[in-house]
C-alpha positions in Angstrom: 50.7 69.2 28.0 50.4 72.9 27.3 52.5 75.3 25.2 51.7 78.3 27.5 55.1 78.7 29.1 57.0 78.8 25.8 54.1 80.5 24.1 54.3 83.5 26.6 57.8 83.8 26.1 57.3 84.0 22.2 54.6 86.5 22.7 57.2 88.8 24.4 59.2 89.1 21.5 58.6 92.2 19.1 56.1 91.5 16.2 58.7 93.0 13.6 61.0 90.3 14.4 58.6 87.5 13.2 57.7 89.9 10.0 61.1 89.9 9.1 61.8 86.3 9.2 58.4 85.1 7.7 59.4 85.7 4.0 62.5 83.6 4.4 60.7 80.7 6.0 60.8 78.5 2.7 64.4 78.9 2.4 65.0 78.3 6.1 63.1 75.0 5.9 65.4 73.9 3.0 68.5 74.9 4.9 67.2 72.9 7.9 66.7 69.7 5.9 70.2 70.3 4.2 71.7 70.7 7.6 70.2 67.7 9.0 71.1 65.7 5.9 74.8 66.8 6.3 75.0 65.9 10.1 72.7 62.7 10.2 73.7 59.7 8.2 70.4 58.1 8.7 68.4 61.1 7.6 70.8 61.7 4.6 69.7 58.3 3.4 66.0 58.5 3.9 66.0 62.0 2.2 68.1 61.0 -0.6 64.7 60.3 -2.4 63.4 63.5 -3.8 59.8 62.9 -2.6 60.8 62.2 0.9 63.1 65.3 0.8 60.3 67.4 -0.4 57.8 66.3 2.1 60.5 66.9 4.9 60.9 70.3 3.7 57.2 71.1 3.8 56.9 69.6 7.3 59.8 71.7 8.5 58.3 74.8 6.7 55.0 74.3 8.6 56.6 73.9 11.9 58.7 77.1 11.4 55.8 79.0 10.5 53.9 78.0 13.6 56.7 78.9 15.7 57.1 82.3 13.9 53.3 82.8 14.3 53.6 83.1 18.1 55.9 86.0 17.9 54.2 89.2 19.5 50.9 87.4 19.6 49.6 87.2 23.3 48.0 83.9 24.4 48.4 82.0 21.1 49.1 78.7 22.7 48.7 76.5 19.5 48.4 73.3 21.6 47.8 71.5 18.1 51.4 72.2 17.2 52.4 69.4 19.6 50.0 67.0 17.9 51.9 67.9 14.4 55.1 66.9 16.0 53.7 63.6 17.5 52.5 62.9 13.9 56.2 63.6 12.6 57.4 61.2 15.3 55.2 58.5 13.9 56.2 59.4 10.5 60.1 59.2 11.4 59.2 55.6 12.6 57.5 54.6 9.4 60.5 56.0 7.6 62.8 53.6 9.3 64.5 56.3 11.3 65.9 55.8 15.0 64.2 57.7 17.7 67.8 59.6 18.3 67.9 60.3 14.8 64.4 62.0 14.8 65.3 63.9 17.9 68.6 65.1 16.6 67.0 66.3 13.4 64.8 68.8 15.4 68.0 69.9 17.3 69.7 70.7 14.1 66.9 72.4 12.6 66.2 74.5 15.6 70.0 75.7 15.4 69.6 76.7 11.8 66.3 78.5 12.6 68.1 80.3 15.4 70.9 81.6 13.1 68.3 83.0 10.7 66.2 84.6 13.6 69.7 86.1 15.0 70.5 87.3 11.4 67.0 89.1 11.3 67.3 90.6 14.8 70.7 92.2 14.0 69.4 93.8 10.6 66.5 95.2 12.8 69.1 96.4 15.6 67.4 94.5 18.0 68.9 94.4 21.5 70.8 91.7 22.8 68.1 90.9 25.6 65.5 90.5 22.5 67.9 87.8 21.0 68.4 86.1 24.4 64.7 86.0 24.5 64.3 84.4 21.2 67.1 81.8 22.1 65.1 80.9 25.1 62.0 80.3 23.3 63.7 77.8 20.9 65.4 76.0 23.9 61.9 75.7 25.3 60.7 74.4 22.1 63.5 71.8 21.8 62.4 70.3 25.0 58.7 70.1 24.7 59.0 69.2 20.9 61.3 66.5 21.6 58.8 64.9 24.1 56.1 65.2 21.5 58.1 63.5 18.8 59.1 60.7 21.1 55.6 60.1 22.2 54.5 59.9 18.5 57.5 57.7 17.6 57.0 55.2 20.7 53.2 55.0 20.0 53.9 53.9 16.4 56.7 51.7 17.5 54.3 49.8 19.8 51.2 49.6 17.4 53.9 48.0 15.0 54.5 44.9 17.3 52.3 42.2 18.5 51.0 42.1 22.0 53.5 39.2 23.1 56.5 41.3 21.8 55.1 44.5 23.3 54.8 42.6 26.8 58.4 41.3 26.3 59.9 44.7 25.3 58.3 46.3 28.4 59.8 43.8 30.6 63.1 44.0 29.3 63.0 47.7 29.6 62.1 47.5 33.4 64.4 44.8 34.4 67.4 45.6 32.3 69.3 47.5 34.9 70.0 50.4 32.6 68.4 53.9 32.3 65.1 53.9 30.2 62.7 56.6 29.0 59.3 57.0 30.9 57.8 57.7 27.6 58.8 54.4 26.3 57.4 52.7 29.3 54.3 54.6 29.2 53.6 53.7 25.5 54.3 50.1 25.8 52.1 50.0 29.1 49.2 51.7 27.1 49.6 49.4 24.1 49.4 46.1 26.5 46.7 47.7 28.7 48.6 47.8 31.8 48.1 50.3 34.2 51.8 51.0 35.9 51.6 50.3 39.7 53.4 51.9 42.6 55.2 48.8 43.5 56.1 45.6 41.3 57.4 42.1 42.0 59.4 40.2 39.5 58.9 36.5 38.9 61.5 34.2 37.3 60.4 31.0 35.5 62.9 28.0 35.3 62.3 24.7 33.2 63.8 21.4 33.7 65.2 19.5 30.8 62.4 18.0 29.0 59.7 20.4 30.5 56.8 21.2 28.2 56.5 24.6 26.8 55.2 27.2 29.1 51.5 27.1 29.0 49.6 30.0 27.2 47.0 31.7 29.3 48.8 30.9 32.8 49.5 34.8 33.3 47.2 37.7 33.1 47.6 39.0 29.5 48.1 42.7 30.7 51.5 42.4 32.4 55.0 42.7 31.1 56.2 39.3 30.4 59.1 37.8 28.3 58.6 34.0 27.9 60.9 33.2 25.4 64.5 34.6 26.5 67.2 32.6 28.3 65.8 34.4 31.4 61.7 34.1 31.2 59.9 36.0 33.6 57.1 38.7 34.5 56.3 41.8 36.5 53.1 41.7 38.7 51.8 44.1 40.9 50.0 41.9 43.3 51.6 38.3 43.3 48.9 36.8 45.5 46.2 37.9 43.2 48.2 38.0 39.6 50.0 34.6 40.1 46.7 32.5 41.0 47.6 30.4 38.0 51.1 29.4 39.1 49.1 26.5 41.0 48.7 24.9 37.5 52.4 24.8 36.3 53.3 21.8 34.6 55.8 19.4 35.9 59.2 20.4 35.2 58.5 24.2 35.7 59.3 26.2 38.9 58.4 29.9 39.6 60.6 32.2 41.9 58.8 35.3 43.1 61.1 38.3 43.9 60.5 41.1 46.4 58.1 43.9 46.1 59.9 47.0 44.9 59.2 50.5 43.5 58.7 50.3 39.7 62.0 52.1 39.2 63.8 49.3 41.0 62.1 46.3 39.1 65.6 45.2 38.1 66.6 44.4 41.7 63.5 42.5 42.2 64.4 40.6 38.9 68.0 40.0 40.1 67.0 38.7 43.4 64.8 36.3 42.0 67.2 35.0 39.6 69.7 34.8 42.4 67.1 32.7 44.5 66.4 30.4 41.5 70.1 29.7 41.1 70.5 28.9 44.8 67.4 26.5 44.7 68.9 24.7 41.7 72.2 24.3 43.5 70.1 22.9 46.7 71.2 25.8 49.0 67.4 26.8 49.1 64.7 24.3 49.7 61.6 24.3 47.6 58.2 23.2 48.7 56.1 23.0 45.7 56.7 24.6 42.4 56.9 28.4 43.9 59.6 29.6 45.7 58.9 33.2 47.5 62.0 35.1 48.2 60.4 36.9 51.3 60.6 33.8 53.0 64.5 33.4 52.4 65.6 36.8 53.0 68.3 35.8 55.6 69.7 33.0 53.2 69.8 35.4 50.1 71.6 38.0 52.0 74.0 35.6 53.6 74.8 34.1 50.2 74.8 37.4 48.2 78.5 37.6 47.7 80.1 33.9 47.9 83.5 35.0 47.1 83.6 37.1 50.1 81.8 34.4 52.2 84.7 32.2 51.1 87.3 34.5 52.4 85.4 34.9 55.8 85.0 31.1 56.1 88.6 30.4 55.0 90.0 32.8 57.8 87.2 32.3 60.6 87.0 28.4 60.3 90.5 27.7 59.6 91.1 26.0 63.0 88.7 23.3 61.8 90.2 22.8 58.4 92.6 20.1 59.4 90.0 17.8 61.1 88.5 14.4 59.7 85.1 15.2 58.0 83.1 13.6 60.9 85.0 15.3 63.6 84.7 18.5 61.5 80.8 18.0 61.4 80.3 17.4 65.0 82.6 20.2 66.2 81.0 22.8 63.8 77.5 21.8 65.1 78.3 22.0 68.7 80.3 25.5 68.0 77.5 27.0 65.9 75.0 26.0 68.8 77.3 27.6 71.4 77.9 30.9 69.5 74.2 31.4 68.8 72.9 30.3 72.4 75.9 30.9 74.9 74.1 28.0 76.5 75.7 25.6 79.0 76.8 22.1 78.3 73.4 20.6 79.3 71.4 23.2 77.1 73.7 22.5 74.1 73.5 18.8 74.6 69.7 19.0 74.6 69.6 20.8 71.3 72.1 18.4 69.8 70.6 15.3 71.3 73.8 14.1 72.6 75.2 13.4 76.3 76.5 16.6 78.1 79.8 14.8 78.7 80.2 14.7 74.9 79.5 18.4 74.7 81.9 19.3 77.5 84.7 17.4 75.5 83.8 19.1 72.3 83.8 22.6 74.0 87.3 21.8 75.7 88.5 21.1 72.2 86.9 24.1 70.7 88.7 26.4 73.1 91.8 24.8 72.2 91.4 25.5 68.6 89.7 29.0 68.9 90.9 30.2 72.3 90.0 33.9 73.1 88.1 34.3 70.0 85.1 32.6 71.5 84.7 35.5 74.0 84.9 38.1 71.4 81.3 39.2 70.2 82.6 40.3 66.7 84.5 37.2 66.3 81.4 34.9 67.4 79.4 36.7 64.8 81.9 36.0 62.0 81.9 32.4 63.2 78.1 32.0 63.1 78.0 33.5 59.6 80.6 31.4 58.3 79.1 28.3 59.8 75.5 29.1 58.7 76.9 29.5 55.2 78.8 26.1 55.5 75.3 24.4 56.2 74.0 25.8 53.2 76.7 24.6 51.0 77.3 21.0 52.2 78.5 19.9 49.0 81.4 22.4 49.0 82.9 20.8 52.3 
């Protein structure tokens, strides 16, 4: 990260402005800390200790001094200024401040500094353009310094937790469905040694009652994983390579592998995997072995994505079958599904259903009585097929 863009703006300011502000820097630093304590409750509590407050004033004084040193000085980039603010981010974490409080403290200090610079500019009768330029410099500093503070804070936070918690926090960040800061993800990824891939796949683990604990070492160590929450799971870049250990899942454990998505959509892969695991537990998706791959069941997942709407569709579309006895319902539903899928003749449908053609003809006549012209409408046939397919997936709900 370079200070050149903001540094070049500071360099355009007249040097006399910096000379006018410099004698007041210690007083400005005290005013900054007082303003921070007045506006941010967390900081007021931390800086109530005299030593902590004096240290905050000194850090602020040094930061202001470095900012003012750039006034009217060409090519003075001072890249190490960002290092100072990363260190301040670490200190904020160690003091028990939240990340948001640390960021807000810098914004308050910048506002106090701006008032002092503006006052000095007016005393020097500097033009509005010059004061506008000073404001632009401070705004640029807020953006870059806030990033540096956050990087330092995140790094300290990541170092303060163990590897398992770091992996779990990263997993929860990426799959939580809300917004997250890239700096947070980056710091945790570095902490666990994970190189952020272009695409990612979520895996959900499900334990049957009485299953043994999830075996340690089954997953690669450098992947985001939360194995202690109510919805244990992991994120992997290449399921075929990273999930080789799933063949050793102990009895009672199953794994549901979501779909591959860009990293920003990890929450969607996790949601789909959780839905597939739920449907498998309800018997609507058949599992062969301990691992279920969502890619092989996309149609079923799409069809059962919204069961409420599916119920509305089935209730309306299959209403003509609702008054039939269970066996007659089953026989006519099977014949109707084959008919709307194939548009075949009675002999063709009979071959698929392994019944006599005359039986099929009798069923087709009955279906025509029940459904009438809807069987000739392509849109209605599609609705009927969807409803019947869903009905087959949910036999217990007949």
